[in-house]
C-alpha positions as CSV (number, residue, x, y, z in Angstrom):
1,M,88.7,155.5,-149.7
2,S,90.0,154.6,-152.6
3,L,91.5,150.9,-153.4
4,L,94.4,152.3,-154.1
5,A,94.6,154.0,-151.1
6,Q,93.3,150.7,-149.3
7,A,96.2,148.2,-150.3
8,T,98.7,151.9,-149.8
9,S,97.0,151.5,-146.3
10,V,97.4,147.9,-145.7
11,S,100.6,147.5,-147.4
12,G,102.8,148.7,-144.4
13,L,103.4,152.8,-145.9
14,E,100.3,154.3,-143.6
15,P,100.1,154.0,-139.5
16,T,96.5,152.2,-139.4
17,L,94.9,149.6,-137.7
18,E,95.5,146.6,-140.4
19,R,99.8,147.4,-139.8
20,S,99.3,147.4,-135.6
21,L,97.8,144.4,-136.1
22,D,100.5,142.7,-138.6
23,L,102.9,144.2,-136.0
24,I,101.3,142.9,-133.1
25,G,101.4,139.3,-135.0
26,V,105.2,139.5,-136.7
27,F,105.5,139.8,-132.6
28,A,104.1,137.0,-131.6
29,F,105.0,134.8,-134.1
30,A,108.5,135.9,-133.7
31,I,107.7,134.9,-129.6
32,S,106.8,131.8,-130.9
33,G,109.8,131.2,-133.4
34,G,112.2,132.3,-130.1
35,L,110.9,129.9,-128.0
36,L,110.7,126.7,-130.1
37,A,114.7,127.6,-130.5
38,V,115.5,127.4,-126.8
39,R,113.4,124.1,-126.3
40,K,115.5,122.9,-129.1
41,G,118.5,124.5,-127.3
42,F,119.7,127.3,-129.6
43,E,122.2,129.9,-129.7
44,L,122.3,133.0,-129.6
45,V,122.1,133.5,-133.9
46,G,119.6,130.4,-134.2
47,V,117.3,132.0,-131.3
48,I,117.0,135.4,-134.1
49,S,116.6,133.3,-137.0
50,L,114.1,131.1,-135.7
51,A,112.4,134.3,-134.8
52,L,112.9,136.2,-137.9
53,V,111.6,133.8,-140.4
54,T,108.9,132.4,-138.1
55,A,107.5,136.4,-138.0
56,L,108.0,137.1,-141.7
57,G,107.4,134.5,-143.5
58,G,104.2,134.1,-144.1
59,G,103.8,138.2,-144.9
60,V,106.6,137.9,-147.5
61,I,104.7,134.9,-148.7
62,R,102.0,136.9,-149.0
63,D,103.5,140.1,-150.8
64,L,104.9,138.3,-153.3
65,L,101.6,136.6,-154.1
66,L,100.0,139.5,-154.4
67,G,103.1,141.4,-156.3
68,S,103.7,143.8,-153.7
69,T,107.4,143.9,-154.0
70,P,109.9,144.1,-152.7
71,P,108.3,142.5,-149.6
72,T,107.2,145.0,-146.9
73,A,108.9,143.7,-144.0
74,F,111.8,144.7,-146.3
75,R,110.7,148.4,-147.0
76,D,109.3,149.3,-143.7
77,V,112.5,149.2,-140.7
78,L,109.9,148.0,-138.0
79,Y,108.9,144.7,-139.3
80,L,112.5,143.9,-138.5
81,V,112.6,145.6,-135.2
82,V,109.8,144.1,-133.9
83,P,110.9,140.3,-134.4
84,L,114.3,141.3,-132.8
85,G,113.1,143.3,-130.2
86,A,111.1,139.6,-129.4
87,A,113.9,137.7,-130.0
88,A,116.0,139.7,-127.1
89,V,112.7,139.3,-124.8
90,V,112.7,135.5,-125.3
91,F,117.0,135.2,-125.3
92,L,117.2,137.0,-122.3
93,G,113.9,136.6,-120.4
94,H,112.5,133.3,-122.0
95,W,112.0,131.2,-118.0
96,L,109.8,134.7,-117.3
97,I,107.0,134.4,-120.6
98,N,106.1,130.9,-119.2
99,R,107.7,127.8,-117.5
100,R,106.4,125.4,-120.0
101,V,107.5,126.5,-123.3
102,N,105.7,123.8,-125.2
103,R,102.8,125.8,-124.6
104,A,103.8,129.2,-124.9
105,V,105.4,128.5,-128.3
106,L,101.5,127.1,-128.8
107,I,99.7,129.9,-127.2
108,F,101.7,133.0,-129.0
109,D,101.8,130.8,-132.8
110,A,97.9,131.5,-132.2
111,A,97.9,134.7,-131.3
112,G,99.9,135.3,-134.7
113,L,97.6,132.8,-136.5
114,G,94.7,134.5,-135.3
115,L,96.2,138.6,-136.6
116,F,97.7,137.3,-140.1
117,C,94.4,135.7,-141.1
118,V,93.0,139.3,-141.1
119,T,95.8,140.8,-142.4
120,G,96.1,139.0,-144.9
121,A,92.6,138.3,-146.0
122,V,92.6,142.7,-146.3
123,K,95.5,143.2,-148.3
124,A,94.7,140.5,-150.7
125,S,91.0,142.1,-151.1
126,A,92.5,145.5,-151.5
127,F,94.6,144.3,-154.1
128,G,91.8,143.2,-156.1
129,T,92.0,139.0,-155.7
130,S,88.9,136.7,-156.3
131,A,87.1,136.0,-152.7
132,V,88.4,132.4,-152.8
133,G,91.9,134.0,-153.2
134,A,92.3,137.0,-150.5
135,V,90.4,133.8,-148.1
136,L,93.9,131.6,-149.6
137,I,96.4,134.2,-148.9
138,G,94.8,134.8,-145.7
139,V,95.7,131.3,-144.7
140,I,98.9,131.5,-146.2
141,S,99.8,134.6,-144.6
142,A,99.0,133.0,-141.5
143,A,100.4,129.4,-142.0
144,G,103.6,130.6,-144.0
145,G,105.7,131.4,-141.0
146,G,104.8,128.7,-138.7
147,I,106.0,125.8,-141.3
148,I,108.8,127.0,-142.3
149,R,110.0,127.3,-138.5
150,D,108.9,124.1,-138.1
151,V,110.7,123.0,-140.9
152,L,114.0,124.5,-140.1
153,A,113.8,123.4,-136.3
154,N,113.1,119.9,-137.6
155,E,109.5,119.5,-136.8
156,H,106.9,117.8,-138.2
157,P,105.0,121.0,-139.4
158,S,101.7,121.0,-137.1
159,I,99.2,121.9,-140.0
160,F,100.6,119.0,-141.5
161,H,100.3,116.1,-138.6
162,R,97.9,113.4,-138.5
163,D,97.0,114.1,-135.2
164,S,97.1,117.5,-135.1
165,T,94.5,119.9,-134.0
166,L,92.5,122.9,-135.8
167,Y,94.8,125.3,-137.1
168,A,94.0,125.8,-141.1
169,I,90.4,125.8,-140.4
170,P,90.6,128.9,-137.6
171,A,92.4,130.7,-139.7
172,A,90.2,129.8,-143.4
173,L,86.9,130.7,-141.4
174,G,88.4,133.6,-140.1
175,A,89.4,134.6,-143.3
176,T,86.5,134.3,-145.1
177,A,84.7,136.5,-142.3
178,V,87.0,139.0,-143.6
179,V,86.4,138.4,-147.5
180,V,82.5,138.7,-146.5
181,S,82.8,141.5,-144.3
182,W,85.0,143.5,-147.0
183,R,82.5,142.2,-150.3
184,N,79.6,143.5,-148.6
185,D,80.4,146.7,-146.9
186,F,81.0,146.2,-143.4
187,Y,84.4,145.8,-142.8
188,S,86.0,147.6,-139.7
189,G,88.4,147.4,-137.5
190,G,86.2,146.6,-134.9
191,V,85.5,143.3,-137.0
192,A,89.1,142.5,-138.2
193,I,89.7,143.0,-134.0
194,A,87.0,140.5,-133.2
195,V,87.7,137.8,-136.2
196,A,91.7,137.9,-135.0
197,I,90.1,137.3,-131.3
198,T,87.8,134.3,-132.6
199,V,90.4,132.9,-134.5
200,F,92.8,132.7,-131.8
201,V,90.0,131.8,-128.7
202,I,89.3,128.8,-131.6
203,R,92.9,127.9,-132.0
204,L,93.3,127.7,-127.7
205,G,90.1,125.6,-127.5
206,A,90.9,123.1,-130.1
207,L,94.0,122.7,-128.3
208,H,92.6,122.1,-125.1
209,F,89.8,119.7,-126.3
210,N,91.6,118.5,-128.9
211,W,89.4,119.7,-131.8
212,R,90.6,117.6,-134.9
213,A,89.8,117.7,-138.2
214,P,88.2,115.1,-140.0
215,K,89.9,112.4,-142.1
216,P,89.1,110.7,-145.0
217,F,86.7,107.2,-144.3
218,R,88.7,104.0,-144.8
219,A,87.3,101.4,-146.9
220,P,85.4,98.5,-145.5
221,D,87.5,95.8,-144.3
222,R,86.8,93.1,-146.9
223,T,87.9,89.8,-145.2
């Protein structure tokens, strides 16, 4: 497959595995955004808005950085239908998803993280970015929607919190694995799914076991 065909397949113009993973990630992030809106006591417009920006924010930033305009979210109607459907699910039946709403937000966010770091890295690679650039775009794609969600909901973004569990690091590892496989010609649908699941599991493990990134060493106290 030529580079142009590969870029087309991950940009939302053809029904590919990457597009399917992207839409699943959109749904997962929309659920997390809608659940956070419910937790914050938002009304209908707030639930829909938070679901949309969480689901589409990272992908829109990714496409703008790659020069893929207009972004896929505004060219493919499913990218609007899926998060709107997720918002409806949350609004009408959030109590069925999980009675512990805070935990449910984190679980769906972890799913979106794993899926978007893969699709972001794949699309960046297909568009001919450098290896480091593709990894960075994979991380931005995975974390961007969650950051926008937290800012709009007046929450401290978990990725920047001093006591936050691993978030960007699993996404970076997943994006790196995808880029390495892409550049060494062994990328496949199986690799994409395996990486997404691995990132998801690592993020859940970090939440359960409180795994955290290292902090800067403090200077010795000279008294």
